[in-house]
DRENPA-3360 file (N, C-alpha, C; in nm, 2 decimals, always signed):
BEGIN
1 = MGDDAAGL = +11.88/+9.92/+10.85/+11.80/+10.04/+10.89/+11.85/+10.06/+11.07 ~ +11.87/+9.99/+11.12/+11.89/+10.00/+11.28/+11.74/+10.03/+11.34 ~ +11.76/+10.11/+11.42/+11.66/+10.17/+11.51/+11.54/+10.26/+11.42 ~ +11.63/+10.31/+11.32/+11.53/+10.40/+11.24/+11.41/+10.32/+11.17 ~ +11.41/+10.21/+11.15/+11.30/+10.11/+11.13/+11.17/+10.10/+11.21 ~ +11.21/+10.15/+11.33/+11.12/+10.16/+11.42/+11.00/+10.23/+11.39 ~ +10.99/+10.32/+11.33/+10.87/+10.39/+11.25/+10.79/+10.33/+11.15 ~ +10.85/+10.24/+11.06/+10.81/+10.17/+10.95/+10.77/+10.04/+11.03;
9 = ETARLVAA = +10.82/+9.98/+11.12/+10.75/+9.83/+11.20/+10.64/+9.87/+11.27 ~ +10.64/+10.02/+11.31/+10.53/+10.03/+11.40/+10.41/+10.07/+11.29 ~ +10.43/+10.15/+11.21/+10.30/+10.18/+11.10/+10.28/+10.03/+11.04 ~ +10.35/+9.95/+11.03/+10.27/+9.83/+10.96/+10.20/+9.73/+11.09 ~ +10.25/+9.74/+11.21/+10.16/+9.71/+11.32/+10.04/+9.77/+11.33 ~ +10.01/+9.89/+11.31/+9.89/+9.98/+11.33/+9.80/+9.94/+11.19 ~ +9.85/+9.92/+11.08/+9.75/+9.89/+10.95/+9.73/+9.76/+10.97 ~ +9.79/+9.66/+11.05/+9.75/+9.52/+11.05/+9.65/+9.50/+11.11;
17 = AAPPEVEL = +9.63/+9.60/+11.22/+9.54/+9.58/+11.31/+9.41/+9.66/+11.27 ~ +9.39/+9.75/+11.18/+9.34/+9.86/+11.10/+9.20/+9.80/+11.04 ~ +9.14/+9.87/+11.03/+9.01/+9.81/+10.96/+9.07/+9.78/+10.78 ~ +9.01/+9.75/+10.69/+9.06/+9.70/+10.56/+9.03/+9.83/+10.45 ~ +8.98/+9.93/+10.52/+8.97/+10.04/+10.42/+9.09/+10.19/+10.43 ~ +9.14/+10.10/+10.57/+9.31/+10.19/+10.61/+9.36/+10.11/+10.50 ~ +9.47/+10.23/+10.45/+9.58/+10.21/+10.34/+9.71/+10.23/+10.39 ~ +9.79/+10.12/+10.42/+9.95/+10.19/+10.45/+10.03/+10.21/+10.35;
25 = RESEAGGL = +10.10/+10.30/+10.35/+10.17/+10.31/+10.23/+10.32/+10.34/+10.30 ~ +10.43/+10.26/+10.27/+10.56/+10.28/+10.33/+10.64/+10.36/+10.22 ~ +10.73/+10.44/+10.31/+10.80/+10.54/+10.24/+10.92/+10.52/+10.32 ~ +11.04/+10.58/+10.30/+11.17/+10.59/+10.34/+11.22/+10.74/+10.34 ~ +11.11/+10.82/+10.24/+11.11/+10.95/+10.24/+11.07/+11.04/+10.35 ~ +11.11/+11.13/+10.35/+11.09/+11.26/+10.46/+11.07/+11.37/+10.40 ~ +11.01/+11.46/+10.48/+10.98/+11.59/+10.41/+10.88/+11.61/+10.32 ~ +10.94/+11.71/+10.19/+10.83/+11.75/+10.11/+10.81/+11.60/+10.00;
33 = ELLDLLEG = +10.87/+11.46/+9.99/+10.89/+11.36/+9.93/+10.74/+11.31/+9.98 ~ +10.66/+11.34/+10.11/+10.58/+11.29/+10.13/+10.44/+11.32/+10.09 ~ +10.45/+11.44/+10.04/+10.35/+11.51/+9.92/+10.27/+11.40/+9.85 ~ +10.34/+11.32/+9.79/+10.30/+11.24/+9.69/+10.19/+11.16/+9.75 ~ +10.26/+11.10/+9.85/+10.22/+10.97/+9.94/+10.06/+11.03/+10.00 ~ +10.05/+11.15/+10.06/+9.96/+11.22/+10.09/+9.82/+11.24/+9.99 ~ +9.89/+11.29/+9.88/+9.79/+11.32/+9.74/+9.67/+11.21/+9.79 ~ +9.57/+11.30/+9.78/+9.43/+11.22/+9.75/+9.35/+11.14/+9.85;
41 = FDRAVVVD = +9.42/+11.16/+10.01/+9.34/+11.12/+10.16/+9.29/+11.22/+10.17 ~ +9.17/+11.20/+10.27/+9.11/+11.28/+10.32/+9.21/+11.30/+10.48 ~ +9.25/+11.18/+10.53/+9.30/+11.19/+10.68/+9.46/+11.12/+10.61 ~ +9.56/+11.14/+10.71/+9.65/+11.08/+10.72/+9.72/+11.06/+10.86 ~ +9.79/+10.93/+10.87/+9.87/+10.97/+11.00/+10.01/+10.90/+10.94 ~ +10.11/+10.98/+10.98/+10.24/+10.95/+10.97/+10.33/+10.91/+11.09 ~ +10.39/+10.83/+11.06/+10.47/+10.75/+11.19/+10.65/+10.75/+11.14 ~ +10.71/+10.79/+11.23/+10.87/+10.78/+11.24/+10.94/+10.72/+11.32;
49 = AMAGGPGE = +11.03/+10.71/+11.32/+11.13/+10.74/+11.44/+11.20/+10.85/+11.46 ~ +11.23/+10.88/+11.60/+11.29/+10.97/+11.66/+11.38/+10.97/+11.76 ~ +11.49/+11.03/+11.73/+11.62/+11.03/+11.86/+11.59/+11.15/+11.93 ~ +11.60/+11.12/+12.07/+11.62/+11.22/+12.16/+11.53/+11.30/+12.20 ~ +11.41/+11.23/+12.17/+11.27/+11.28/+12.25/+11.25/+11.28/+12.37 ~ +11.17/+11.35/+12.42/+11.11/+11.35/+12.57/+11.07/+11.21/+12.66 ~ +11.16/+11.11/+12.67/+11.09/+11.00/+12.65/+11.19/+10.89/+12.65 ~ +11.15/+10.75/+12.71/+11.22/+10.64/+12.68/+11.20/+10.57/+12.53;
57 = AGEVVEVE = +11.32/+10.48/+12.50/+11.29/+10.41/+12.36/+11.15/+10.36/+12.36 ~ +11.10/+10.34/+12.24/+10.95/+10.28/+12.25/+10.86/+10.35/+12.24 ~ +10.84/+10.45/+12.34/+10.76/+10.53/+12.34/+10.72/+10.62/+12.24 ~ +10.59/+10.67/+12.25/+10.51/+10.75/+12.11/+10.48/+10.89/+12.16 ~ +10.54/+10.96/+12.08/+10.50/+11.13/+12.12/+10.43/+11.17/+11.97 ~ +10.31/+11.27/+11.99/+10.24/+11.30/+11.89/+10.31/+11.42/+11.88 ~ +10.37/+11.45/+11.76/+10.42/+11.59/+11.69/+10.31/+11.65/+11.64 ~ +10.34/+11.81/+11.68/+10.24/+11.86/+11.65/+10.29/+11.95/+11.50;
65 = LAASPGKA = +10.22/+11.93/+11.39/+10.26/+11.99/+11.26/+10.24/+12.14/+11.30 ~ +10.32/+12.23/+11.26/+10.34/+12.38/+11.27/+10.41/+12.42/+11.13 ~ +10.34/+12.53/+11.12/+10.42/+12.61/+10.97/+10.57/+12.65/+11.01 ~ +10.64/+12.66/+10.91/+10.79/+12.69/+10.95/+10.80/+12.84/+10.99 ~ +10.91/+12.90/+11.05/+10.87/+13.01/+11.09/+10.91/+13.09/+10.96 ~ +10.97/+13.10/+10.89/+10.97/+13.17/+10.75/+10.87/+13.16/+10.66 ~ +10.88/+13.25/+10.57/+10.79/+13.21/+10.46/+10.83/+13.16/+10.32 ~ +10.73/+13.06/+10.26/+10.78/+12.92/+10.17/+10.83/+13.07/+10.05;
73 = GASGHSFG = +10.97/+13.02/+10.01/+11.04/+13.08/+9.90/+11.04/+13.00/+9.75 ~ +11.11/+13.03/+9.68/+11.15/+12.96/+9.59/+11.19/+12.84/+9.59 ~ +11.27/+12.81/+9.68/+11.33/+12.67/+9.74/+11.28/+12.59/+9.82 ~ +11.23/+12.46/+9.74/+11.16/+12.36/+9.84/+11.24/+12.32/+10.00 ~ +11.35/+12.39/+10.01/+11.42/+12.34/+10.10/+11.37/+12.49/+10.22 ~ +11.30/+12.55/+10.19/+11.24/+12.68/+10.31/+11.08/+12.69/+10.35 ~ +11.03/+12.54/+10.34/+10.90/+12.54/+10.37/+10.88/+12.38/+10.43 ~ +10.77/+12.37/+10.54/+10.75/+12.24/+10.57/+10.64/+12.17/+10.51;
81 = LLEGMEIC = +10.60/+12.03/+10.59/+10.52/+11.99/+10.53/+10.36/+12.05/+10.53 ~ +10.31/+12.13/+10.64/+10.19/+12.22/+10.61/+10.20/+12.30/+10.49 ~ +10.31/+12.40/+10.46/+10.30/+12.47/+10.36/+10.32/+12.37/+10.23 ~ +10.37/+12.29/+10.20/+10.38/+12.20/+10.12/+10.23/+12.17/+10.04 ~ +10.19/+12.09/+10.14/+10.05/+12.09/+10.15/+9.96/+12.18/+10.11 ~ +9.98/+12.30/+10.18/+9.90/+12.42/+10.08/+9.91/+12.45/+9.94 ~ +10.04/+12.43/+9.94/+10.07/+12.46/+9.79/+10.04/+12.40/+9.67 ~ +10.02/+12.27/+9.73/+9.96/+12.17/+9.65/+9.79/+12.18/+9.65;
89 = RRMGLKMP = +9.77/+12.22/+9.74/+9.59/+12.25/+9.71/+9.56/+12.38/+9.60 ~ +9.68/+12.45/+9.67/+9.68/+12.55/+9.53/+9.63/+12.53/+9.39 ~ +9.74/+12.46/+9.37/+9.76/+12.40/+9.28/+9.63/+12.28/+9.21 ~ +9.51/+12.26/+9.27/+9.42/+12.15/+9.25/+9.46/+12.02/+9.28 ~ +9.53/+11.98/+9.38/+9.57/+11.87/+9.43/+9.49/+11.85/+9.55 ~ +9.41/+11.70/+9.57/+9.35/+11.70/+9.71/+9.44/+11.65/+9.81 ~ +9.46/+11.72/+9.89/+9.54/+11.69/+10.03/+9.43/+11.65/+10.14 ~ +9.50/+11.58/+10.26/+9.43/+11.55/+10.36/+9.41/+11.72/+10.45;
97 = SEVRVFAV = +9.28/+11.67/+10.49/+9.24/+11.78/+10.56/+9.28/+11.79/+10.70 ~ +9.35/+11.66/+10.77/+9.35/+11.64/+10.89/+9.52/+11.51/+10.86 ~ +9.61/+11.56/+10.94/+9.72/+11.50/+10.95/+9.79/+11.45/+11.06 ~ +9.81/+11.35/+11.13/+9.86/+11.33/+11.25/+10.01/+11.27/+11.23 ~ +10.09/+11.35/+11.31/+10.25/+11.28/+11.29/+10.27/+11.22/+11.43 ~ +10.31/+11.10/+11.43/+10.35/+11.01/+11.56/+10.52/+10.99/+11.55 ~ +10.60/+11.02/+11.63/+10.75/+10.99/+11.65/+10.74/+10.87/+11.74 ~ +10.83/+10.76/+11.73/+10.85/+10.63/+11.82/+10.99/+10.69/+11.87;
105 = LVEGPFTF = +10.99/+10.72/+11.97/+11.13/+10.72/+12.03/+11.24/+10.62/+12.02 ~ +11.33/+10.65/+11.96/+11.48/+10.56/+11.96/+11.59/+10.61/+12.00 ~ +11.66/+10.52/+12.06/+11.80/+10.60/+12.09/+11.92/+10.63/+11.99 ~ +11.93/+10.52/+11.87/+12.03/+10.55/+11.79/+11.98/+10.49/+11.67 ~ +11.92/+10.58/+11.59/+11.83/+10.56/+11.46/+11.93/+10.55/+11.36 ~ +12.06/+10.57/+11.35/+12.15/+10.59/+11.22/+12.25/+10.47/+11.22 ~ +12.24/+10.36/+11.30/+12.34/+10.24/+11.26/+12.27/+10.19/+11.14 ~ +12.33/+10.20/+11.03/+12.30/+10.14/+10.89/+12.37/+10.00/+10.91;
113 = GAPLDEGL = +12.26/+9.91/+10.86/+12.28/+9.79/+10.82/+12.28/+9.70/+10.93 ~ +12.24/+9.76/+11.09/+12.23/+9.70/+11.20/+12.10/+9.67/+11.22 ~ +12.03/+9.58/+11.29/+11.90/+9.51/+11.29/+11.82/+9.60/+11.40 ~ +11.70/+9.61/+11.40/+11.64/+9.69/+11.50/+11.68/+9.65/+11.63 ~ +11.71/+9.69/+11.75/+11.73/+9.66/+11.85/+11.60/+9.57/+11.92 ~ +11.65/+9.45/+12.00/+11.54/+9.36/+12.01/+11.44/+9.41/+12.13 ~ +11.53/+9.48/+12.21/+11.44/+9.55/+12.34/+11.34/+9.64/+12.28 ~ +11.35/+9.74/+12.16/+11.29/+9.83/+12.13/+11.18/+9.74/+12.01;
121 = RGRLDAAA = +11.20/+9.65/+11.97/+11.12/+9.57/+11.91/+11.02/+9.52/+11.96 ~ +11.03/+9.48/+12.10/+10.96/+9.43/+12.20/+10.84/+9.56/+12.24 ~ +10.88/+9.68/+12.20/+10.80/+9.78/+12.26/+10.71/+9.83/+12.15 ~ +10.71/+9.78/+12.03/+10.65/+9.84/+11.90/+10.49/+9.78/+11.92 ~ +10.49/+9.71/+12.01/+10.33/+9.62/+11.97/+10.25/+9.73/+12.09 ~ +10.31/+9.78/+12.20/+10.22/+9.89/+12.27/+10.22/+10.04/+12.20 ~ +10.32/+10.06/+12.14/+10.33/+10.16/+12.04/+10.26/+10.19/+11.96 ~ +10.24/+10.08/+11.89/+10.10/+10.06/+11.79/+9.96/+10.07/+11.83;
129 = REIA = +9.95/+10.02/+11.95/+9.81/+10.03/+12.00/+9.80/+10.18/+12.04 ~ +9.87/+10.19/+12.11/+9.88/+10.38/+12.11/+9.82/+10.46/+12.01 ~ +9.90/+10.48/+11.89/+9.87/+10.50/+11.79/+9.71/+10.50/+11.75 ~ +9.70/+10.35/+11.71/+9.58/+10.31/+11.69/+9.47/+10.35/+11.74;
% end
């Protein structure tokens, strides 16, 4: 997974230090595929890797969830996570009332088959403490 694994590795570190009632759900999915993982929870934290952010590799940025600029249409490609959660609520599904999204900045997330950069790995403990 290369540096794209930084989000998953950081989430594991956050979960390891969390109280027992905190549940970690791991996924390589994104976008609307996250809806299944969020269903049934009151609050959720999403941690992912992000390339090209406003900082150095290993830093954490909280990403503001915002509604997509367009209106939700018939296609699942035309709306974002917030709109997807609202549609789920309208269908009677329980979705979190609070979702926080954190990005762990990386330089090259898409080098498939490569290990996580050791310099980046060394900064993930600090990233996890910042999120927790």
